[in-house]
KOLKOLSE-274867 format. One record per atom (N, C-alpha, C, O, CB): residue number from 1; residue in one letter; atom name; x, y, z. Coordinates in nm, 2 decimals. Each point is the difference from the previous one (the first is absolute). Glycine has a CB too. Layout:
BEGIN
(NUM,'A','CA',(X,Y,Z)) ...
***
This chain:
BEGIN
(1,'M','N',(0.08,-0.11,0.00)) (1,'M','CA',(-0.08,0.11,0.02)) (1,'M','C',(0.08,0.12,-0.01)) (1,'M','O',(-0.03,0.10,-0.06)) (1,'M','CB',(-0.12,-0.23,0.19)) (2,'W','N',(0.27,0.11,-0.06)) (2,'W','CA',(0.09,0.14,-0.01)) (2,'W','C',(0.04,0.03,-0.13)) (2,'W','O',(0.01,0.12,-0.03)) (2,'W','CB',(0.07,-0.15,0.24)) (3,'F','N',(-0.04,-0.07,-0.31)) (3,'F','CA',(0.04,0.02,-0.12)) (3,'F','C',(-0.10,0.05,-0.08)) (3,'F','O',(0.01,0.10,-0.08)) (3,'F','CB',(0.14,-0.27,0.11)) (4,'Y','N',(-0.26,0.12,-0.02)) (4,'Y','CA',(-0.11,0.05,-0.09)) (4,'Y','C',(-0.04,0.15,0.04)) (4,'Y','O',(-0.03,0.09,-0.08)) (4,'Y','CB',(-0.08,-0.33,0.05)) (5,'R','N',(0.12,0.26,0.16)) (5,'R','CA',(-0.01,0.16,0.03)) (5,'R','C',(0.10,0.08,-0.06)) (5,'R','O',(-0.03,0.11,-0.03)) (5,'R','CB',(-0.07,-0.16,0.23)) (6,'R','N',(0.22,0.00,-0.21)) (6,'R','CA',(0.11,0.09,-0.05)) (6,'R','C',(-0.02,0.00,-0.14)) (6,'R','O',(0.02,0.11,-0.06)) (6,'R','CB',(0.14,-0.16,0.23)) (7,'M','N',(-0.21,-0.05,-0.25)) (7,'M','CA',(-0.03,0.01,-0.14)) (7,'M','C',(-0.09,0.11,-0.03)) (7,'M','O',(0.02,0.08,-0.10)) (7,'M','CB',(0.01,-0.31,0.09)) (8,'L','N',(-0.14,0.25,0.09)) (8,'L','CA',(-0.10,0.09,-0.03)) (8,'L','C',(0.02,0.14,0.07)) (8,'L','O',(-0.07,0.10,-0.02)) (8,'L','CB',(-0.09,-0.29,0.00)) (9,'R','N',(0.28,0.20,0.09)) (9,'R','CA',(0.04,0.12,0.06)) (9,'R','C',(-0.09,0.05,0.10)) (9,'R','O',(-0.03,0.12,0.01)) (9,'R','CB',(0.15,-0.08,-0.20)) (10,'V','N',(-0.16,-0.14,0.27)) (10,'V','CA',(-0.11,0.04,0.12)) (10,'V','C',(0.09,0.02,0.12)) (10,'V','O',(0.07,-0.09,0.04)) (10,'V','CB',(-0.28,-0.05,-0.12)) (11,'K','N',(0.19,0.26,0.15)) (11,'K','CA',(0.08,0.04,0.10)) (11,'K','C',(-0.07,-0.07,0.12)) (11,'K','O',(-0.11,-0.05,-0.01)) (11,'K','CB',(0.19,0.26,-0.10)) (12,'W','N',(0.00,-0.22,0.23)) (12,'W','CA',(-0.03,-0.09,0.10)) (12,'W','C',(-0.10,0.08,0.09)) (12,'W','O',(-0.05,-0.05,0.09)) (12,'W','CB',(0.28,-0.09,-0.10)) (13,'T','N',(-0.25,0.26,-0.02)) (13,'T','CA',(-0.10,0.09,0.07)) (13,'T','C',(-0.13,-0.01,-0.06)) (13,'T','O',(-0.11,0.03,0.06)) (13,'T','CB',(0.30,0.13,0.01)) (14,'D','N',(-0.19,-0.20,-0.19)) (14,'D','CA',(-0.13,-0.01,-0.08)) (14,'D','C',(-0.09,-0.11,0.05)) (14,'D','O',(0.05,-0.10,0.03)) (14,'D','CB',(0.06,0.18,-0.22)) (15,'K','N',(-0.25,-0.05,0.20)) (15,'K','CA',(-0.08,-0.11,0.07)) (15,'K','C',(-0.06,-0.08,-0.11)) (15,'K','O',(-0.11,0.03,-0.05)) (15,'K','CB',(0.06,0.11,0.27)) (16,'R','N',(0.13,-0.25,-0.26)) (16,'R','CA',(-0.05,-0.08,-0.11)) (16,'R','C',(0.01,-0.13,0.05)) (16,'R','O',(0.09,-0.04,0.08)) (16,'R','CB',(-0.02,0.18,-0.27)) (17,'T','N',(-0.18,-0.23,0.16)) (17,'T','CA',(0.00,-0.14,0.03)) (17,'T','C',(0.08,-0.09,-0.09)) (17,'T','O',(0.03,0.03,-0.11)) (17,'T','CB',(-0.25,0.01,0.20)) (18,'N','N',(0.26,-0.14,-0.03)) (18,'N','CA',(0.08,-0.10,-0.09)) (18,'N','C',(-0.08,-0.05,-0.11)) (18,'N','O',(0.05,-0.03,-0.11)) (18,'N','CB',(0.09,-0.05,0.30)) (19,'E','N',(-0.28,0.08,-0.15)) (19,'E','CA',(-0.08,-0.06,-0.13)) (19,'E','C',(-0.01,0.10,-0.10)) (19,'E','O',(-0.01,-0.04,-0.11)) (19,'E','CB',(-0.13,-0.11,0.23)) (20,'S','N',(0.14,0.27,-0.10)) (20,'S','CA',(0.00,0.11,-0.10)) (20,'S','C',(0.12,0.00,-0.10)) (20,'S','O',(-0.01,0.01,-0.12)) (20,'S','CB',(-0.11,0.12,0.29)) (21,'V','N',(0.23,-0.15,-0.09)) (21,'V','CA',(0.13,-0.01,-0.06)) (21,'V','C',(0.00,-0.13,-0.11)) (21,'V','O',(0.04,0.00,-0.12)) (21,'V','CB',(0.07,0.11,0.36)) (22,'L','N',(-0.17,-0.22,-0.18)) (22,'L','CA',(0.01,-0.11,-0.08)) (22,'L','C',(-0.09,0.00,-0.13)) (22,'L','O',(0.02,-0.05,-0.11)) (22,'L','CB',(0.03,-0.08,0.32)) (23,'K','N',(-0.16,0.22,-0.17)) (23,'K','CA',(-0.12,0.00,-0.12)) (23,'K','C',(0.07,0.09,-0.11)) (23,'K','O',(-0.03,-0.02,-0.12)) (23,'K','CB',(-0.19,0.01,0.28)) (24,'E','N',(0.31,0.11,-0.12)) (24,'E','CA',(0.05,0.09,-0.10)) (24,'E','C',(0.09,-0.07,-0.10)) (24,'E','O',(0.00,0.01,-0.12)) (24,'E','CB',(-0.02,0.18,0.28)) (25,'L','N',(0.10,-0.27,-0.09)) (25,'L','CA',(0.09,-0.10,-0.07)) (25,'L','C',(-0.05,-0.11,-0.07)) (25,'L','O',(0.06,-0.06,-0.08)) (25,'L','CB',(0.09,0.11,0.23)) (26,'K','N',(-0.29,-0.08,-0.12)) (26,'K','CA',(-0.06,-0.12,-0.07)) (26,'K','C',(0.07,-0.11,0.04)) (26,'K','O',(0.03,-0.08,-0.09)) (26,'K','CB',(-0.10,0.20,-0.09)) (27,'T','N',(0.11,-0.15,0.30)) (27,'T','CA',(0.05,-0.12,0.06)) (27,'T','C',(-0.06,-0.05,0.13)) (27,'T','O',(-0.09,0.07,0.05)) (27,'T','CB',(0.29,-0.01,-0.16)) (28,'E','N',(-0.16,-0.18,0.16)) (28,'E','CA',(-0.07,-0.05,0.11)) (28,'E','C',(0.12,-0.04,0.10)) (28,'E','O',(0.12,0.03,-0.03)) (28,'E','CB',(-0.33,-0.13,-0.11)) (29,'R','N',(0.18,0.05,0.26)) (29,'R','CA',(0.09,-0.03,0.09)) (29,'R','C',(0.03,-0.15,-0.02)) (29,'R','O',(-0.06,-0.09,0.06)) (29,'R','CB',(-0.03,0.28,0.10)) (30,'T','N',(0.20,-0.21,-0.26)) (30,'T','CA',(0.02,-0.14,-0.03)) (30,'T','C',(0.07,-0.07,0.12)) (30,'T','O',(-0.04,-0.11,0.04)) (30,'T','CB',(0.05,0.16,-0.29)) (31,'L','N',(0.08,0.02,0.30)) (31,'L','CA',(0.08,-0.05,0.10)) (31,'L','C',(-0.08,-0.05,0.12)) (31,'L','O',(0.02,-0.11,0.05)) (31,'L','CB',(0.16,0.26,-0.14)) (32,'L','N',(-0.26,-0.07,0.14)) (32,'L','CA',(-0.10,-0.03,0.11)) (32,'L','C',(-0.09,-0.12,-0.03)) (32,'L','O',(-0.02,-0.09,0.09)) (32,'L','CB',(0.02,0.33,-0.03)) (33,'N','N',(-0.04,-0.24,-0.18)) (33,'N','CA',(-0.09,-0.12,-0.04)) (33,'N','C',(0.08,-0.13,-0.03)) (33,'N','O',(-0.06,-0.11,0.01)) (33,'N','CB',(-0.10,0.27,-0.12)) (34,'L','N',(0.28,-0.15,0.08)) (34,'L','CA',(0.09,-0.11,-0.01)) (34,'L','C',(0.05,-0.05,0.15)) (34,'L','O',(0.03,-0.12,0.01)) (34,'L','CB',(0.03,0.22,-0.25)) (35,'I','N',(-0.06,-0.03,0.33)) (35,'I','CA',(0.04,-0.04,0.14)) (35,'I','C',(-0.10,-0.07,0.07)) (35,'I','O',(0.01,-0.09,0.07)) (35,'I','CB',(0.14,0.29,-0.05)) (36,'N','N',(-0.30,-0.13,-0.06)) (36,'N','CA',(-0.11,-0.07,0.05)) (36,'N','C',(-0.04,-0.12,-0.06)) (36,'N','O',(-0.06,-0.09,0.07)) (36,'N','CB',(0.00,0.30,-0.01)) (37,'A','N',(0.09,-0.24,-0.17)) (37,'A','CA',(-0.02,-0.12,-0.07)) (37,'A','C',(0.10,-0.11,0.05)) (37,'A','O',(-0.03,-0.12,0.02)) (37,'A','CB',(-0.06,0.26,-0.20)) (38,'R','N',(0.23,-0.08,0.18)) (38,'R','CA',(0.09,-0.11,0.07)) (38,'R','C',(-0.04,-0.05,0.13)) (38,'R','O',(0.01,-0.12,0.03)) (38,'R','CB',(0.17,0.22,-0.14)) (39,'K','N',(-0.21,0.00,0.19)) (39,'K','CA',(-0.06,-0.03,0.16)) (39,'K','C',(-0.12,-0.11,-0.01)) (39,'K','O',(-0.01,-0.10,0.06)) (39,'K','CB',(0.07,0.38,0.03)) (40,'L','N',(-0.15,-0.24,-0.17)) (40,'L','CA',(-0.10,-0.10,-0.01)) (40,'L','C',(0.03,-0.15,-0.04)) (40,'L','O',(-0.04,-0.10,0.05)) (40,'L','CB',(-0.08,0.30,-0.11)) (41,'K','N',(0.21,-0.20,-0.05)) (41,'K','CA',(0.06,-0.12,-0.04)) (41,'K','C',(0.07,-0.09,0.09)) (41,'K','O',(-0.01,-0.12,0.01)) (41,'K','CB',(0.01,0.24,-0.20)) (42,'Y','N',(0.09,-0.04,0.26)) (42,'Y','CA',(0.06,-0.05,0.12)) (42,'Y','C',(-0.06,-0.06,0.13)) (42,'Y','O',(0.04,-0.09,0.07)) (42,'Y','CB',(0.09,0.24,-0.16)) (43,'V','N',(-0.25,-0.07,0.10)) (43,'V','CA',(-0.09,-0.04,0.12)) (43,'V','C',(-0.06,-0.14,-0.03)) (43,'V','O',(-0.01,-0.10,0.07)) (43,'V','CB',(-0.05,0.36,-0.02)) (44,'G','N',(0.01,-0.24,-0.19)) (44,'G','CA',(-0.08,-0.13,-0.05)) (44,'G','C',(0.09,-0.13,0.02)) (44,'G','O',(-0.03,-0.11,0.05)) (44,'G','CB',(-0.11,0.25,-0.24)) (45,'H','N',(0.27,-0.12,0.13)) (45,'H','CA',(0.10,-0.12,0.01)) (45,'H','C',(0.03,-0.03,0.15)) (45,'H','O',(0.01,-0.12,0.03)) (45,'H','CB',(0.10,0.18,-0.25)) (46,'A','N',(-0.10,0.04,0.32)) (46,'A','CA',(0.06,-0.04,0.13)) (46,'A','C',(-0.13,-0.06,0.06)) (46,'A','O',(0.02,-0.10,0.06)) (46,'A','CB',(0.18,0.29,-0.02)) (47,'L','N',(-0.31,-0.14,-0.05)) (47,'L','CA',(-0.11,-0.05,0.06)) (47,'L','C',(-0.04,-0.15,-0.05)) (47,'L','O',(-0.04,-0.09,0.08)) (47,'L','CB',(-0.04,0.33,-0.06)) (48,'R','N',(0.09,-0.27,-0.14)) (48,'R','CA',(-0.02,-0.15,-0.05)) (48,'R','C',(0.11,-0.08,0.04)) (48,'R','O',(-0.02,-0.12,-0.01)) (48,'R','CB',(-0.10,0.19,-0.19)) (49,'H','N',(0.27,-0.04,0.26)) (49,'H','CA',(0.10,-0.08,0.00)) (49,'H','C',(-0.03,-0.07,0.13)) (49,'H','O',(-0.03,0.07,0.10)) (49,'H','CB',(0.20,0.07,-0.24)) (50,'H','N',(-0.17,-0.29,0.14)) (50,'H','CA',(-0.03,-0.08,0.10)) (50,'H','C',(0.11,-0.03,0.11)) (50,'H','O',(-0.03,-0.03,0.12)) (50,'H','CB',(-0.12,-0.06,-0.28)) (51,'R','N',(0.26,0.10,0.12)) (51,'R','CA',(0.11,-0.03,0.09)) (51,'R','C',(0.05,0.11,0.11)) (51,'R','O',(0.06,-0.03,0.10)) (51,'R','CB',(0.01,-0.11,-0.29)) (52,'T','N',(-0.11,0.27,0.15)) (52,'T','CA',(0.01,0.09,0.11)) (52,'T','C',(-0.13,0.09,0.00)) (52,'T','O',(-0.07,0.04,-0.09)) (52,'T','CB',(0.34,-0.04,0.06)) (53,'S','N',(-0.30,0.02,0.16)) (53,'S','CA',(-0.13,0.07,0.05)) (53,'S','C',(0.05,0.14,0.05)) (53,'S','O',(-0.08,0.06,0.08)) (53,'S','CB',(-0.05,-0.30,-0.01)) (54,'L','N',(0.25,0.30,-0.12)) (54,'L','CA',(0.02,0.14,0.05)) (54,'L','C',(-0.08,0.10,-0.05)) (54,'L','O',(-0.02,0.10,0.07)) (54,'L','CB',(0.24,-0.17,-0.04)) (55,'M','N',(-0.26,0.06,-0.15)) (55,'M','CA',(-0.07,0.11,-0.04)) (55,'M','C',(-0.14,-0.01,0.06)) (55,'M','O',(-0.06,0.10,0.04)) (55,'M','CB',(0.20,-0.08,-0.27)) (56,'K','N',(-0.21,-0.14,0.25)) (56,'K','CA',(-0.12,-0.02,0.07)) (56,'K','C',(0.02,0.07,0.14)) (56,'K','O',(-0.09,0.08,0.04)) (56,'K','CB',(0.04,-0.30,-0.16)) (57,'T','N',(0.16,0.18,0.19)) (57,'T','CA',(0.01,0.05,0.14)) (57,'T','C',(0.01,0.17,-0.01)) (57,'T','O',(-0.06,0.08,0.07)) (57,'T','CB',(0.20,-0.32,0.01)) (58,'V','N',(-0.07,0.27,-0.19)) (58,'V','CA',(0.00,0.16,0.00)) (58,'V','C',(-0.14,0.06,-0.04)) (58,'V','O',(-0.03,0.11,0.04)) (58,'V','CB',(0.28,-0.12,-0.10)) (59,'C','N',(-0.32,-0.04,-0.02)) (59,'C','CA',(-0.12,0.04,-0.04)) (59,'C','C',(-0.12,-0.01,0.11)) (59,'C','O',(-0.09,0.08,0.02)) (59,'C','CB',(0.18,-0.14,-0.26)) (60,'E','N',(-0.08,-0.05,0.31)) (60,'E','CA',(-0.10,-0.03,0.10)) (60,'E','C',(0.04,0.04,0.15)) (60,'E','O',(-0.09,0.01,0.08)) (60,'E','CB',(0.03,-0.20,-0.23)) (61,'G','N',(0.19,0.23,0.16)) (61,'G','CA',(0.05,0.02,0.15)) (61,'G','C',(-0.01,0.14,0.01)) (61,'G','O',(-0.02,0.09,-0.08)) (61,'G','CB',(0.18,-0.29,0.10)) (62,'R','N',(-0.13,0.23,0.12)) (62,'R','CA',(0.00,0.13,0.05)) (62,'R','C',(0.13,-0.01,0.11)) (62,'R','O',(0.02,-0.09,0.08)) (62,'R','CB',(-0.30,0.14,-0.13)) (63,'L','N',(0.35,0.08,0.03)) (63,'L','CA',(0.11,0.01,0.10)) (63,'L','C',(-0.05,0.08,0.12)) (63,'L','O',(-0.08,0.09,-0.01)) (63,'L','CB',(0.25,-0.11,-0.18)) (64,'D','N',(-0.12,-0.02,0.31)) (64,'D','CA',(-0.03,0.06,0.13)) (64,'D','C',(0.11,0.12,0.00)) (64,'D','O',(0.11,0.01,-0.05)) (64,'D','CB',(-0.21,-0.24,0.17)) (65,'G','N',(0.04,0.31,-0.04)) (65,'G','CA',(0.08,0.13,0.02)) (65,'G','C',(-0.07,0.13,-0.04)) (65,'G','O',(-0.12,0.00,-0.03)) (65,'G','CB',(0.32,-0.13,-0.01)) (66,'R','N',(-0.12,0.25,0.03)) (66,'R','CA',(-0.05,0.13,-0.02)) (66,'R','C',(0.08,0.05,-0.10)) (66,'R','O',(0.12,-0.02,-0.02)) (66,'R','CB',(-0.20,0.07,0.25)) (67,'R','N',(-0.01,0.03,-0.33)) (67,'R','CA',(0.05,0.06,-0.12)) (67,'R','C',(0.09,0.13,0.06)) (67,'R','O',(-0.02,0.04,0.11)) (67,'R','CB',(-0.19,-0.12,-0.28)) (68,'R','N',(0.30,0.14,0.08)) (68,'R','CA',(0.06,0.12,0.04)) (68,'R','C',(-0.10,0.10,-0.03)) (68,'R','O',(-0.10,-0.02,-0.07)) (68,'R','CB',(0.33,-0.06,0.05)) (69,'K','N',(-0.20,0.21,0.07)) (69,'K','CA',(-0.08,0.12,-0.03)) (69,'K','C',(0.01,0.03,-0.15)) (69,'K','O',(0.09,-0.05,-0.06)) (69,'K','CB',(-0.04,0.15,0.29)) (70,'G','N',(-0.14,-0.03,-0.28)) (70,'G','CA',(-0.01,0.04,-0.14)) (70,'G','C',(-0.11,-0.07,-0.07)) (70,'G','O',(-0.09,-0.05,0.05)) (70,'G','CB',(0.31,0.10,-0.04)) (71,'R','N',(-0.18,-0.03,-0.14)) (71,'R','CA',(-0.09,-0.06,-0.09)) (71,'R','C',(0.02,-0.15,-0.01)) (71,'R','O',(0.12,-0.04,-0.01)) (71,'R','CB',(-0.13,0.25,-0.11)) (72,'P','N',(-0.08,-0.29,0.11)) (72,'P','CA',(0.04,-0.16,0.00)) (72,'P','C',(0.05,-0.02,-0.16)) (72,'P','O',(-0.05,0.06,-0.09)) (72,'P','CB',(-0.16,-0.16,0.29)) (73,'P','N',(0.31,0.02,-0.21)) (73,'P','CA',(0.06,-0.04,-0.12)) (73,'P','C',(-0.10,-0.09,-0.07)) (73,'P','O',(-0.08,-0.08,0.05)) (73,'P','CB',(0.31,0.12,0.04)) (74,'M','N',(-0.22,-0.03,-0.23)) (74,'M','CA',(-0.09,-0.07,-0.08)) (74,'M','C',(0.06,-0.13,-0.01)) (74,'M','O',(0.11,-0.02,-0.04)) (74,'M','CB',(-0.19,0.21,-0.07)) (75,'S','N',(-0.02,-0.30,0.14)) (75,'S','CA',(0.05,-0.14,0.02)) (75,'S','C',(-0.02,-0.08,-0.14)) (75,'S','O',(-0.07,0.05,-0.09)) (75,'S','CB',(0.01,-0.06,0.35)) (76,'L','N',(0.13,-0.10,-0.27)) (76,'L','CA',(-0.02,-0.07,-0.09)) (76,'L','C',(-0.16,-0.05,-0.05)) (76,'L','O',(-0.05,-0.01,-0.11)) (76,'L','CB',(0.29,-0.04,0.19)) (77,'L','N',(-0.31,0.02,0.04)) (77,'L','CA',(-0.13,-0.05,0.01)) (77,'L','C',(-0.09,0.14,-0.05)) (77,'L','O',(-0.10,-0.01,-0.07)) (77,'L','CB',(0.15,-0.20,0.28)) (78,'T','N',(0.00,0.32,-0.17)) (78,'T','CA',(-0.09,0.09,-0.05)) (78,'T','C',(-0.01,0.02,-0.14)) (78,'T','O',(-0.10,0.02,-0.06)) (78,'T','CB',(0.12,0.07,0.26)) (79,'N','N',(0.11,-0.08,-0.26)) (79,'N','CA',(0.03,0.01,-0.14)) (79,'N','C',(-0.06,-0.11,-0.07)) (79,'N','O',(-0.05,0.03,-0.10)) (79,'N','CB',(0.25,0.09,0.14)) (80,'L','N',(-0.21,-0.23,-0.01)) (80,'L','CA',(-0.06,-0.09,-0.05)) (80,'L','C',(-0.16,-0.01,-0.04)) (80,'L','O',(-0.05,-0.03,-0.10)) (80,'L','CB',(0.24,-0.03,0.21)) (81,'T','N',(-0.25,0.10,0.02)) (81,'T','CA',(-0.15,0.03,-0.01)) (81,'T','C',(-0.04,0.10,-0.08)) (81,'T','O',(-0.11,0.01,-0.05)) (81,'T','CB',(0.08,-0.09,0.26)) (82,'A','N',(0.12,0.18,-0.22)) (82,'A','CA',(-0.03,0.14,-0.09)) (82,'A','C',(0.03,-0.04,-0.13)) (82,'A','O',(-0.09,0.03,-0.09)) (82,'A','CB',(0.16,0.14,0.26)) (83,'A','N',(0.02,-0.24,-0.20)) (83,'A','CA',(0.04,-0.06,-0.13)) (83,'A','C',(-0.09,-0.07,-0.09)) (83,'A','O',(-0.02,0.02,-0.12)) (83,'A','CB',(0.21,-0.04,0.22)) (84,'C','N',(-0.25,-0.08,-0.01)) (84,'C','CA',(-0.11,-0.11,-0.08)) (84,'C','C',(-0.12,0.03,0.06)) (84,'C','O',(-0.09,-0.08,-0.04)) (84,'C','CB',(0.24,-0.11,0.00)) (85,'G','N',(-0.18,0.29,0.13)) (85,'G','CA',(-0.15,0.01,0.04)) (85,'G','C',(-0.07,-0.11,0.08)) (85,'G','O',(-0.12,-0.01,0.01)) (85,'G','CB',(0.12,0.13,-0.22)) (86,'L','N',(0.10,-0.20,0.26)) (86,'L','CA',(-0.07,-0.12,0.09)) (86,'L','C',(0.04,0.00,0.13)) (86,'L','O',(0.11,0.05,0.03)) (86,'L','CB',(-0.13,-0.18,-0.21)) (87,'S','N',(-0.06,0.07,0.28)) (87,'S','CA',(0.05,-0.01,0.14)) (87,'S','C',(0.10,-0.10,0.00)) (87,'S','O',(0.01,-0.08,-0.09)) (87,'S','CB',(-0.21,0.16,0.19)) (88,'L','N',(0.26,-0.07,0.01)) (88,'L','CA',(0.13,-0.09,0.01)) (88,'L','C',(-0.03,-0.16,0.01)) (88,'L','O',(0.07,-0.09,-0.04)) (88,'L','CB',(0.05,0.30,0.17)) (89,'H','N',(-0.24,-0.22,-0.07)) (89,'H','CA',(-0.07,-0.16,-0.01)) (89,'H','C',(-0.02,-0.03,-0.13)) (89,'H','O',(0.04,-0.11,-0.04)) (89,'H','CB',(-0.16,0.12,0.25)) (90,'Q','N',(0.06,0.07,-0.30)) (90,'Q','CA',(-0.03,-0.03,-0.14)) (90,'Q','C',(0.13,-0.01,-0.08)) (90,'Q','O',(0.01,-0.09,-0.09)) (90,'Q','CB',(-0.22,0.22,0.11)) (91,'I','N',(0.32,-0.06,0.01)) (91,'I','CA',(0.14,-0.03,-0.07)) (91,'I','C',(0.04,-0.13,0.03)) (91,'I','O',(0.03,-0.07,-0.10)) (91,'I','CB',(0.04,0.29,0.13)) (92,'V','N',(-0.07,-0.26,0.10)) (92,'V','CA',(0.04,-0.12,0.04)) (92,'V','C',(-0.07,-0.14,-0.09)) (92,'V','O',(0.06,-0.09,-0.05)) (92,'V','CB',(-0.03,0.23,0.28)) (93,'Q','N',(-0.16,-0.11,-0.22)) (93,'Q','CA',(-0.09,-0.09,-0.06)) (93,'Q','C',(0.03,0.00,-0.16)) (93,'Q','O',(0.01,-0.11,-0.06)) (93,'Q','CB',(-0.20,0.15,0.25)) (94,'K','N',(0.20,0.07,-0.26)) (94,'K','CA',(-0.02,-0.02,-0.14)) (94,'K','C',(0.16,-0.02,-0.05)) (94,'K','O',(0.02,-0.05,-0.11)) (94,'K','CB',(-0.26,0.21,0.09)) (95,'S','N',(0.32,-0.12,0.09)) (95,'S','CA',(0.15,-0.03,-0.05)) (95,'S','C',(0.03,-0.15,0.01)) (95,'S','O',(0.11,-0.04,-0.05)) (95,'S','CB',(-0.04,0.27,0.14)) (96,'Q','N',(-0.16,-0.32,-0.04)) (96,'Q','CA',(0.03,-0.14,-0.01)) (96,'Q','C',(-0.05,-0.05,-0.15)) (96,'Q','O',(0.05,-0.11,-0.03)) (96,'Q','CB',(-0.08,0.09,0.30)) (97,'D','N',(-0.04,0.08,-0.35)) (97,'D','CA',(-0.02,-0.03,-0.14)) (97,'D','C',(0.09,0.10,-0.06)) (97,'D','O',(-0.01,0.12,0.01)) (97,'D','CB',(-0.22,-0.22,0.00)) (98,'R','N',(0.33,0.02,-0.09)) (98,'R','CA',(0.12,0.08,-0.07)) (98,'R','C',(-0.05,0.06,-0.12)) (98,'R','O',(0.03,0.12,-0.03)) (98,'R','CB',(0.15,-0.28,0.10)) (99,'A','N',(-0.28,0.09,-0.16)) (99,'A','CA',(-0.02,0.06,-0.12)) (99,'A','C',(-0.10,0.14,0.02)) (99,'A','O',(0.01,0.10,-0.07)) (99,'A','CB',(0.03,-0.36,-0.03)) (100,'G','N',(-0.14,0.23,0.21)) (100,'G','CA',(-0.08,0.09,0.04)) (100,'G','C',(0.07,0.13,0.06)) (100,'G','O',(-0.04,0.11,-0.03)) (100,'G','CB',(-0.12,-0.30,0.07)) (101,'W','N',(0.27,0.16,0.04)) (101,'W','CA',(0.09,0.10,0.07)) (101,'W','C',(0.06,0.08,-0.11)) (101,'W','O',(-0.01,0.12,0.00)) (101,'W','CB',(0.06,-0.27,0.20)) (102,'Q','N',(0.01,0.09,-0.28)) (102,'Q','CA',(0.07,0.07,-0.14)) (102,'Q','C',(-0.11,0.10,-0.05)) (102,'Q','O',(0.03,0.12,-0.01)) (102,'Q','CB',(0.12,-0.34,-0.07)) (103,'Q','N',(-0.26,0.16,0.04)) (103,'Q','CA',(-0.12,0.08,-0.07)) (103,'Q','C',(-0.02,0.12,0.10)) (103,'Q','O',(0.00,0.11,-0.06)) (103,'Q','CB',(-0.12,-0.32,-0.04)) (104,'R','N',(0.11,0.20,0.23)) (104,'R','CA',(-0.01,0.11,0.09)) (104,'R','C',(0.09,0.10,0.00)) (104,'R','O',(-0.03,0.12,-0.01)) (104,'R','CB',(-0.04,-0.27,0.13)) (105,'V','N',(0.19,0.09,-0.12)) (105,'V','CA',(0.12,0.12,-0.01)) (105,'V','C',(-0.02,0.07,-0.15)) (105,'V','O',(0.00,0.12,-0.01)) (105,'V','CB',(0.20,-0.27,0.17)) (106,'R','N',(-0.22,0.08,-0.25)) (106,'R','CA',(-0.02,0.08,-0.13)) (106,'R','C',(-0.11,0.10,0.00)) (106,'R','O',(0.02,0.11,-0.04)) (106,'R','CB',(0.06,-0.31,-0.07)) (107,'S','N',(-0.19,0.15,0.16)) (107,'S','CA',(-0.10,0.10,0.01)) (107,'S','C',(0.00,0.12,0.09)) (107,'S','O',(-0.06,0.10,-0.02)) (107,'S','CB',(-0.06,-0.28,-0.04)) (108,'S','N',(0.22,0.15,0.18)) (108,'S','CA',(0.04,0.11,0.07)) (108,'S','C',(0.10,0.11,-0.06)) (108,'S','O',(0.01,0.11,0.04)) (108,'S','CB',(-0.06,-0.27,0.14)) (109,'I','N',(0.10,0.11,-0.27)) (109,'I','CA',(0.11,0.07,-0.07)) (109,'I','C',(-0.09,0.09,-0.10)) (109,'I','O',(0.04,0.11,-0.02)) (109,'I','CB',(0.15,-0.29,0.05)) (110,'A','N',(-0.29,0.13,-0.09)) (110,'A','CA',(-0.09,0.05,-0.11)) (110,'A','C',(-0.06,0.11,0.08)) (110,'A','O',(0.03,0.12,-0.03)) (110,'A','CB',(-0.09,-0.34,-0.13)) (111,'T','N',(-0.02,0.19,0.26)) (111,'T','CA',(-0.07,0.09,0.08)) (111,'T','C',(0.10,0.13,0.05)) (111,'T','O',(-0.05,0.12,0.01)) (111,'T','CB',(-0.11,-0.33,0.04)) (112,'A','N',(0.28,0.18,-0.01)) (112,'A','CA',(0.09,0.10,0.02)) (112,'A','C',(0.03,0.09,-0.12)) (112,'A','O',(0.01,0.12,0.02)) (112,'A','CB',(0.07,-0.26,0.15)) (113,'N','N',(-0.06,0.09,-0.28)) (113,'N','CA',(0.01,0.08,-0.12)) (113,'N','C',(-0.11,0.07,-0.03)) (113,'N','O',(0.02,0.12,-0.04)) (113,'N','CB',(0.13,-0.26,-0.05)) (114,'T','N',(-0.27,0.09,0.09)) (114,'T','CA',(-0.11,0.07,-0.03)) (114,'T','C',(-0.04,0.12,0.11)) (114,'T','O',(-0.05,0.10,-0.04)) (114,'T','CB',(-0.02,-0.32,-0.08)) (115,'A','N',(0.11,0.20,0.25)) (115,'A','CA',(-0.02,0.10,0.10)) (115,'A','C',(0.10,0.11,-0.02)) (115,'A','O',(-0.02,0.11,0.07)) (115,'A','CB',(-0.08,-0.29,0.08)) (116,'S','N',(0.21,0.17,-0.24)) (116,'S','CA',(0.10,0.10,-0.02)) (116,'S','C',(-0.05,0.05,-0.14)) (116,'S','O',(0.06,0.10,-0.04)) (116,'S','CB',(0.16,-0.21,0.18)) (117,'G','N',(-0.31,0.07,-0.20)) (117,'G','CA',(-0.05,0.07,-0.11)) (117,'G','C',(0.08,-0.06,-0.15)) (117,'G','O',(0.00,0.06,-0.10)) (117,'G','CB',(-0.06,0.18,0.27)) (118,'D','N',(0.11,-0.35,-0.15)) (118,'D','CA',(0.10,-0.03,-0.12)) (118,'D','C',(-0.06,-0.15,-0.04)) (118,'D','O',(0.09,-0.09,-0.02)) (118,'D','CB',(0.15,0.25,0.12)) (119,'A','N',(-0.36,-0.18,-0.11)) (119,'A','CA',(-0.05,-0.13,-0.03)) (119,'A','C',(0.00,-0.03,-0.16)) (119,'A','O',(-0.03,-0.11,-0.04)) (119,'A','CB',(-0.12,0.14,0.25)) (120,'D','N',(0.18,0.06,-0.28)) (120,'D','CA',(-0.01,-0.01,-0.14)) (120,'D','C',(0.14,-0.02,-0.06)) (120,'D','O',(0.01,0.00,-0.12)) (120,'D','CB',(-0.21,0.15,0.11)) (121,'R','N',(0.29,-0.18,0.09)) (121,'R','CA',(0.15,-0.03,-0.05)) (121,'R','C',(0.00,-0.14,-0.01)) (121,'R','O',(0.10,-0.06,-0.04)) (121,'R','CB',(0.03,0.25,0.13)) 
***
């Protein structure tokens, strides 16, 4: 985004949203979409893997203790539920079907592209 703003000569004091910059350049957030797709693919793989239940423990478990002050960090689970629009329980269930999960990942990428306004590409 920094590079795109430099190309358009947008000053840092200007009140322009990232979406308006992307729209003017007729581009999309390809890196963010790629990262989300890879996260979803990895989680599907890890949840299907039978020899290790580490991912299931991470998804279903809670840690004891207190958070630090300030804004809570974005967790992997929050990113996953936001990327695919499912609850954590639904993610665990639907990732067991490999072909169905791959279709879900593709559809979440398509909806991300549609939401950014670049569906016709």
